[in-house]
C-alpha positions as CSV (number, residue, x, y, z in Angstrom):
1,X,88.6,91.2,89.7
2,X,89.4,93.0,86.4
3,X,88.8,96.8,86.5
4,X,86.7,96.5,83.4
5,X,84.0,94.7,85.3
6,X,83.5,97.7,87.6
7,X,82.1,99.9,84.9
8,X,78.8,100.2,83.0
9,X,78.8,101.6,79.5
10,X,77.7,105.3,79.3
11,X,76.8,106.6,75.8
12,X,78.6,109.9,74.9
13,X,75.8,112.4,74.4
14,X,76.0,116.0,73.2
15,X,75.8,118.5,75.8
16,X,73.3,121.1,74.4
17,X,74.3,123.2,77.4
18,X,71.9,126.1,76.8
19,X,69.0,123.7,77.3
20,X,70.5,121.5,80.0
21,X,68.3,121.1,83.0
22,X,69.4,122.2,86.4
23,X,68.7,119.8,89.3
24,X,65.5,120.5,91.2
25,X,67.4,121.3,94.4
26,X,69.7,123.8,92.8
27,X,69.4,127.5,93.6
28,X,69.1,130.1,90.8
29,X,72.4,131.7,91.8
30,X,75.5,129.8,90.4
31,X,77.3,130.4,93.6
32,X,74.6,128.5,95.5
33,X,74.9,125.6,93.1
34,X,78.7,125.5,93.6
35,X,78.2,125.5,97.4
36,X,75.7,122.6,97.0
37,X,78.2,120.7,94.9
38,X,80.9,121.1,97.6
39,X,78.5,119.9,100.2
40,X,77.6,116.8,98.2
41,X,81.3,116.1,97.6
42,X,81.8,115.6,101.4
43,X,80.0,112.3,100.9
44,X,82.9,111.0,98.9
45,X,81.9,108.2,96.4
46,X,78.3,108.3,97.6
47,X,78.1,111.9,96.3
48,X,79.3,111.2,92.8
49,X,75.9,110.9,91.2
50,X,74.6,114.0,92.9
51,X,77.6,116.0,91.7
52,X,77.4,114.6,88.2
53,X,73.8,115.9,88.0
54,X,75.3,119.4,87.6
55,X,77.5,118.4,84.8
56,X,75.3,120.0,82.1
57,X,74.9,123.3,84.0
58,X,74.9,126.2,81.6
59,X,77.4,128.1,83.8
60,X,81.0,127.2,83.2
61,X,82.1,127.9,86.8
62,X,79.6,125.3,88.0
63,X,80.8,122.7,85.5
64,X,84.4,123.4,86.5
65,X,83.5,122.8,90.1
66,X,81.8,119.5,89.1
67,X,84.9,118.1,87.4
68,X,87.2,119.4,90.1
69,X,85.3,117.7,92.8
70,X,84.9,114.4,90.9
71,X,88.7,114.5,90.2
72,X,89.3,115.0,93.9
73,X,87.1,112.0,94.9
74,X,88.8,109.8,92.3
75,X,88.5,106.1,92.0
76,X,86.7,103.7,89.5
77,X,83.2,105.0,90.4
78,X,84.0,108.4,88.9
79,X,84.7,107.0,85.4
80,X,81.2,107.4,83.9
81,X,80.9,111.0,85.1
82,X,84.3,111.9,83.7
83,X,83.7,110.2,80.4
84,X,80.6,112.4,80.0
85,X,82.5,115.5,80.9
86,X,85.2,114.9,78.3
87,X,82.7,116.0,75.7
88,X,82.1,119.4,77.4
89,X,82.8,122.3,75.0
90,X,85.2,124.1,77.4
91,X,88.9,123.2,77.1
92,X,89.6,123.4,80.8
93,X,86.8,120.9,81.6
94,X,88.1,118.6,78.9
95,X,91.7,118.7,80.3
96,X,90.5,118.2,83.9
97,X,88.2,115.3,82.9
98,X,91.1,113.7,80.9
99,X,93.5,113.9,83.8
100,X,90.9,112.5,86.1
101,X,90.4,109.5,83.9
102,X,94.1,108.8,83.8
103,X,94.2,109.2,87.6
104,X,91.8,106.3,88.0
105,X,94.2,103.8,86.3
106,X,97.4,105.6,87.4
107,X,96.8,106.9,90.9
108,X,98.6,110.1,91.7
109,X,98.6,111.3,88.1
110,X,96.2,114.2,88.9
111,X,99.1,115.9,90.9
112,X,101.4,116.0,87.9
113,X,99.0,116.1,84.9
114,X,98.4,119.1,82.7
115,X,95.4,120.4,84.8
116,X,97.8,121.4,87.6
117,X,99.3,124.2,85.4
118,X,96.1,125.6,83.8
119,X,95.6,129.3,83.7
120,X,92.7,131.1,81.9
121,X,92.4,134.2,79.7
122,X,88.7,134.4,78.9
123,X,87.6,131.4,77.0
124,X,91.2,130.3,76.2
125,X,93.5,128.3,78.5
126,X,97.2,128.0,78.8
127,X,99.0,125.0,80.4
128,X,102.6,123.8,80.6
129,X,103.4,120.3,79.4
130,X,106.1,118.5,81.3
131,X,109.1,117.3,79.3
132,X,108.9,113.9,81.0
133,X,106.4,111.6,79.3
134,X,107.4,108.1,80.4
135,X,104.4,107.0,82.4
136,X,102.3,104.0,81.4
137,X,99.8,101.7,83.2
138,X,100.8,98.2,84.1
139,X,100.0,95.5,81.5
140,X,97.4,93.8,83.7
141,X,95.3,97.0,84.1
142,X,92.2,97.0,81.9
143,X,90.7,100.3,80.6
144,X,87.0,100.2,79.4
145,X,86.6,100.9,75.7
146,X,84.3,103.8,76.3
147,X,87.2,105.6,78.0
148,X,89.5,105.1,75.0
149,X,86.7,106.1,72.6
150,X,86.0,109.4,74.5
151,X,89.7,110.3,74.6
152,X,90.2,109.4,70.9
153,X,87.3,111.7,70.0
154,X,89.0,114.5,72.0
155,X,92.2,114.1,70.1
156,X,90.2,114.8,66.9
157,X,87.8,117.3,68.2
158,X,89.0,119.0,71.4
159,X,88.2,122.7,71.6
160,X,91.9,123.7,72.1
161,X,95.3,122.3,71.1
162,X,96.0,121.8,74.8
163,X,93.1,119.5,75.3
164,X,93.8,117.5,72.1
165,X,97.5,117.1,73.0
166,X,96.6,116.1,76.5
167,X,94.1,113.5,75.3
168,X,96.9,112.1,73.1
169,X,99.2,111.9,76.0
170,X,96.5,110.1,78.1
171,X,96.0,107.5,75.4
172,X,99.6,106.6,75.5
173,X,99.6,106.2,79.3
174,X,96.4,104.1,79.1
175,X,97.8,102.0,76.2
176,X,94.7,103.0,74.1
177,X,95.1,100.7,71.2
178,X,91.5,101.2,70.3
179,X,92.2,104.9,69.4
180,X,95.0,104.3,66.9
181,X,93.1,105.9,64.1
182,X,92.5,109.0,66.2
183,X,96.2,109.2,67.1
184,X,97.1,108.9,63.5
185,X,94.7,111.8,62.7
186,X,96.6,113.7,65.4
187,X,99.8,113.3,63.4
188,X,98.2,115.6,60.8
189,X,97.5,118.4,63.3
190,X,98.8,121.9,62.8
191,X,100.0,121.9,66.4
192,X,103.4,120.6,67.1
193,X,102.6,119.5,70.7
194,X,99.7,117.4,69.5
195,X,101.8,115.7,66.8
196,X,104.5,115.1,69.4
197,X,102.2,113.6,72.0
198,X,100.5,111.4,69.4
199,X,103.9,110.0,68.3
200,X,104.9,109.2,71.9
201,X,101.5,107.6,72.5
202,X,102.1,105.3,69.4
203,X,105.5,104.4,70.9
204,X,103.8,103.3,74.1
205,X,101.0,101.4,72.4
206,X,103.6,99.5,70.2
207,X,101.3,98.5,67.4
208,X,103.4,98.1,64.2
209,X,100.4,99.0,62.1
210,X,100.8,102.6,63.1
211,X,104.4,102.9,61.8
212,X,103.7,104.0,58.3
213,X,101.5,106.9,59.5
214,X,104.5,108.3,61.4
215,X,106.8,108.2,58.4
216,X,105.7,111.4,56.7
217,X,106.9,113.3,59.8
218,X,110.6,112.1,59.4
219,X,111.5,115.5,57.8
220,X,109.2,117.7,59.9
221,X,110.6,121.2,60.4
222,X,110.2,121.0,64.2
223,X,113.3,119.0,65.3
224,X,111.5,117.6,68.4
225,X,108.7,116.1,66.2
226,X,111.2,114.8,63.6
227,X,113.2,113.0,66.3
228,X,110.0,111.6,67.8
229,X,109.0,110.3,64.4
230,X,112.4,108.6,64.0
231,X,112.0,107.0,67.4
232,X,108.5,105.8,66.5
233,X,109.3,104.2,63.2
234,X,112.3,102.6,64.9
235,X,110.3,101.2,67.9
236,X,107.6,100.0,65.6
237,X,110.1,98.4,63.3
238,X,108.6,100.1,60.3
239,X,110.6,98.5,57.4
240,X,108.8,100.7,54.8
241,X,110.4,103.7,56.4
242,X,114.0,102.4,56.3
243,X,115.0,103.9,53.0
244,X,113.9,107.3,54.2
245,X,115.7,106.9,57.5
246,X,118.9,105.8,55.8
247,X,118.7,108.9,53.5
248,X,118.2,111.1,56.5
249,X,121.2,109.5,58.2
250,X,123.4,110.5,55.2
251,X,121.9,114.0,55.0
252,X,122.1,114.9,58.7
253,X,124.6,115.6,61.5
254,X,124.4,115.8,65.3
255,X,121.4,114.4,67.2
256,X,119.2,113.9,64.1
257,X,122.0,111.7,62.6
258,X,122.3,109.7,65.8
259,X,118.6,109.2,66.1
260,X,118.4,108.2,62.4
261,X,121.0,105.5,63.0
262,X,119.3,104.3,66.1
263,X,116.0,104.0,64.2
264,X,117.7,102.1,61.4
265,X,119.3,99.8,64.1
266,X,115.9,99.1,65.6
267,X,114.4,98.2,62.2
268,X,117.5,95.9,61.7
269,X,117.5,95.3,58.0
270,X,120.3,93.0,56.6
271,X,120.6,95.6,53.8
272,X,122.0,98.1,56.3
273,X,124.7,95.8,57.8
274,X,127.3,97.7,55.8
275,X,126.4,101.0,57.6
276,X,126.5,99.4,61.0
277,X,129.9,97.8,60.4
278,X,131.3,101.1,59.1
279,X,130.1,103.2,62.0
280,X,131.0,100.6,64.6
281,X,134.4,102.3,64.5
282,X,133.1,105.9,64.8
283,X,134.6,108.4,67.2
284,X,131.0,109.1,68.4
285,X,130.1,106.7,71.2
286,X,126.4,107.1,70.3
287,X,127.0,106.0,66.8
288,X,129.1,103.1,67.9
289,X,126.3,102.0,70.3
290,X,123.6,102.3,67.7
291,X,125.7,100.3,65.1
292,X,126.2,97.5,67.6
293,X,122.4,97.4,68.2
294,X,121.9,97.2,64.5
295,X,124.2,94.3,64.2
296,X,122.4,92.6,67.1
297,X,119.2,92.6,65.1
298,X,120.8,91.6,61.8
299,X,122.2,88.5,63.6
300,X,124.8,87.6,61.1
301,X,127.1,84.9,62.6
302,X,130.0,86.4,60.5
303,X,130.0,89.4,62.8
304,X,130.9,87.6,66.0
305,X,134.6,88.2,65.7
306,X,134.4,91.9,65.1
307,X,131.8,92.3,67.9
308,X,134.0,90.3,70.3
309,X,137.0,92.5,69.6
310,X,135.0,95.7,69.9
311,X,133.5,94.6,73.2
312,X,137.0,93.9,74.6
313,X,138.4,97.2,73.3
314,X,135.4,99.5,74.3
315,X,135.9,101.7,77.3
316,X,132.7,103.7,77.4
317,X,129.7,102.2,79.1
318,X,126.9,102.9,76.7
319,X,128.5,101.4,73.5
320,X,129.9,98.5,75.6
321,X,126.4,97.6,76.8
322,X,125.2,97.7,73.2
323,X,128.0,95.4,72.2
324,X,127.1,93.0,75.0
325,X,123.5,93.1,73.7
326,X,124.8,92.3,70.2
327,X,127.0,89.4,71.4
328,X,124.1,87.8,73.3
329,X,121.9,88.2,70.3
330,X,124.3,86.3,68.1
331,X,124.5,83.4,70.5
332,X,126.8,84.2,73.5
333,X,124.4,83.2,76.3
334,X,127.0,81.9,78.7
335,X,126.9,83.4,82.3
336,X,130.6,83.3,83.1
337,X,132.2,86.0,85.2
338,X,133.2,88.3,82.3
339,X,130.5,87.2,79.8
340,X,128.3,89.8,78.0
341,X,125.1,88.5,79.4
342,X,126.5,88.6,82.9
343,X,127.7,92.1,82.3
344,X,124.1,93.1,81.3
345,X,122.6,91.6,84.4
346,X,125.1,93.2,86.7
347,X,124.5,96.6,85.2
348,X,121.0,96.5,86.5
349,X,122.6,97.7,89.7
350,X,123.7,101.0,88.0
351,X,120.8,103.5,88.1
352,X,122.0,105.6,85.2
353,X,121.9,102.6,82.8
354,X,119.1,100.5,84.3
355,X,116.4,101.5,81.8
356,X,118.8,100.8,78.9
357,X,119.7,97.3,80.2
358,X,116.0,96.5,80.9
359,X,115.2,97.3,77.3
360,X,118.1,95.1,76.0
361,X,117.2,92.1,78.3
362,X,113.5,92.4,77.5
363,X,114.3,92.0,73.8
364,X,116.8,89.2,74.4
365,X,114.6,87.3,76.9
366,X,112.1,86.6,74.2
367,X,114.3,83.7,73.4
368,X,113.9,80.8,75.9
369,X,117.6,80.0,75.8
370,X,118.3,83.5,77.3
371,X,115.7,83.1,80.0
372,X,117.1,79.7,80.9
373,X,120.5,81.2,81.2
374,X,119.2,83.9,83.6
375,X,116.9,81.8,85.8
376,X,119.6,80.1,88.0
377,X,120.9,83.5,89.1
378,X,117.7,84.9,90.4
379,X,117.9,83.5,94.0
380,X,121.4,84.9,94.6
381,X,121.0,88.2,92.7
382,X,121.0,91.7,94.3
383,X,117.7,93.5,94.9
384,X,118.2,95.5,91.7
385,X,118.9,92.4,89.7
386,X,115.9,90.5,91.1
387,X,113.5,93.3,90.5
388,X,115.0,94.1,87.1
389,X,114.7,90.5,85.9
390,X,111.2,90.3,87.3
391,X,110.3,93.2,85.0
392,X,112.0,91.5,82.1
393,X,110.2,88.2,82.6
394,X,106.9,90.0,83.0
395,X,107.4,91.6,79.5
396,X,109.1,88.7,77.6
397,X,108.6,85.6,79.7
398,X,106.5,82.5,79.0
399,X,104.8,80.0,81.2
400,X,108.3,78.8,82.1
401,X,108.8,82.1,84.0
402,X,105.8,81.6,86.3
403,X,107.5,79.4,89.0
404,X,110.5,81.7,89.2
405,X,108.3,84.8,89.8
406,X,106.3,82.8,92.3
407,X,109.5,81.9,94.2
408,X,110.5,85.6,94.3
409,X,107.2,86.3,96.1
410,X,108.8,84.5,99.1
411,X,111.9,86.6,99.1
412,X,113.0,88.3,102.3
413,X,113.2,91.7,100.6
414,X,109.8,93.5,100.5
415,X,110.7,95.5,97.4
416,X,111.5,92.3,95.6
417,X,108.3,90.7,96.7
418,X,106.2,93.7,95.5
419,X,107.8,93.7,92.1
420,X,107.4,89.9,91.8
421,X,103.7,90.1,92.5
422,X,103.2,92.9,90.0
423,X,105.3,91.2,87.4
424,X,103.5,87.9,87.7
425,X,100.2,89.7,87.3
426,X,101.5,91.4,84.2
427,X,102.9,88.2,82.8
428,X,99.7,86.2,83.4
429,X,97.6,88.9,81.8
430,X,99.5,88.4,78.6
431,X,99.7,84.6,78.5
């Protein structure tokens, strides 16, 4: 059953907290009401409605107890209550409600979300954002539109920069395509964290329509935001941004230069082939890698010889993987012992490079000829190869991938079976 069928739409109403009614069974002392909420919470899911009845209490401590207890209970039945509390006028309540919503669709998030680091100083809050922001729900998970609408409104109108940035992060994790306009508005924020989180969210949602909105941040004074903007226009293949990116490549050094070349490579314009060929011989391994990726996307048959020689000569793993990606992209799909495609598949066994190879194979496997070259090696692959290719087929496979994922569900390795089940669900949700 889809998760969306578990929820009933709940209109987002203003709080008008000073006039909010207190439940009939509540005491006049806020401490009594907090004790009552805790007692109701012992009922678990059966107590959610009773707890939510205190959600408009005029006393902040009471409302904080409401959202904490609802977050603690967790599960799909808490969604309506948490959607309502997102519109509270206190930033801590907003953050805790946001984390609680994400936790419904990504169980365990509440332990690592922003709410775990909140501290208060009067009406203001402080919280520490983690540097890692790579979480995202599986493709088969459906989030009700009212959740996305509520979080989008929070990006625009949260009562603190923390709650706005946290809502932007949540939208990325939940693949909140319905809030693209809100995230684009977040790019114009005066707060660097909000702009950064909105950019990362756009990268996760992967809607090319959002690319132009990120372009004006390509020369932002905060390097972290500038780099995220480069990554965003690259991932979204924003062709309109390519001239600005190329100019930035010429004007910059160090990491900004490397990110600019990587973005240009992801956009993959034929007009930039000369840049990729020139920097393919760079002393910087990162520039060599990005140049190879650019040539992979240009797909000019005339580059096969130079790519083949560079692949044979390269000794560093990162650019060698990029060269293998390029060779497969221009037609080398054979699976011989030392072939580039076989090299990519085998590197799934190396933890340090697994995510890079998954990205390359995901892009390559959009071509049926590549998938057909990989299928015969699934039964004899290692655990890491089987699980990695399962993920690749879940993202880029077609109906032809279904029987192969079904076969992996009978594998003798539990980890392989679990990934095959999840990957097949993701694939079928997108077919």
